[in-house]
C-alpha positions in Angstrom: 0.1 0.3 9.1 0.5 2.5 6.1 1.9 0.6 2.9 1.2 1.7 -0.5 2.8 -0.8 -2.9 4.8 -3.8 -3.0 7.3 -2.1 -5.0 9.8 -0.3 -2.7 10.4 2.8 -4.9 6.6 3.4 -5.4 5.9 2.7 -1.7 8.6 4.9 -0.5 7.7 7.9 -2.8 3.9 7.8 -1.9 4.7 7.6 1.9 7.6 10.1 1.6 10.5 8.0 3.0 13.5 6.2 1.9 13.9 2.7 0.6 15.4 1.9 4.1 12.2 3.3 5.6 10.1 1.1 3.4 12.0 -1.8 4.4 11.6 -0.9 8.1 7.8 -0.7 7.4 7.9 -4.4 6.2 9.9 -5.5 9.0 7.3 -3.9 11.5 4.4 -5.6 9.7 6.3 -8.9 10.1 6.9 -8.5 13.7 3.4 -7.4 14.3 2.2 -10.7 12.6 4.6 -12.8 14.4 3.3 -11.4 17.6 -0.2 -12.3 16.7 -1.4 -8.8 16.3 -4.1 -8.0 13.9 -2.9 -5.8 11.2 -4.6 -3.6 8.7 -2.7 -2.2 5.8 -3.9 1.3 4.8 -3.2 1.8 1.1 -3.6 5.3 -0.4 -4.5 4.8 -4.1 -2.9 7.2 -6.4 -1.8 7.5 -10.0 1.5 6.2 -8.7 0.3 2.8 -7.6 -3.0 2.2 -9.4 -1.5 0.2 -12.2 0.1 -2.2 -9.7 -2.9 -2.4 -7.3 -4.0 -5.9 -8.1 -0.3 -7.2 -8.1 0.1 -5.5 -4.6 -2.9 -7.2 -3.1 -1.7 -10.5 -4.5 1.8 -9.9 -3.2 0.1 -9.3 0.3 -1.8 -12.5 0.3 1.3 -14.5 -1.0 3.5 -12.9 1.8 1.0 -12.8 4.7 -1.9 -15.0 3.7 -5.0 -13.9 5.4 -3.2 -12.6 8.5 -3.7 -9.0 7.5 -6.5 -7.0 6.0 -6.2 -4.2 3.3 -7.9 -0.9 3.6 -8.0 1.2 0.4 -8.1 4.9 0.8 -8.9 7.6 -1.8 -8.1 10.8 0.3 -8.0 13.4 -2.5 -7.6 13.8 -6.2 -4.5 16.0 -5.7 -2.1 13.9 -3.8 1.5 13.2 -4.4 0.7 11.7 -7.8 -0.7 15.1 -9.0 -4.2 15.9 -10.2 -6.0 12.7 -11.2 -9.3 12.9 -12.9 -9.2 9.2 -13.4 -9.9 8.5 -9.7 -13.6 9.1 -10.3 -13.6 6.3 -13.0 -11.7 3.6 -11.1 -13.2 0.2 -11.1 -11.5 -2.9 -9.8 -12.5 -6.2 -11.2 
């Protein structure tokens, strides 16, 4: 499932949807978890969500516990956040 931020406006912008679409994505994840389906959240990292990445992962753990996994994706340096030379220097603690 694609989800790029715990902040609705950021997640919607990266995914190219509305705030309602973002809410529908969360509701879909909730239903999958409730049904016992293993869920992997794909998060495309960009300049739009990098500053909130640690908060996003912590939010996911608070909301879902260990019932889902996160997959962090770096597909390009020229995504919706624009050219981003900093992607080569990214280091998570």
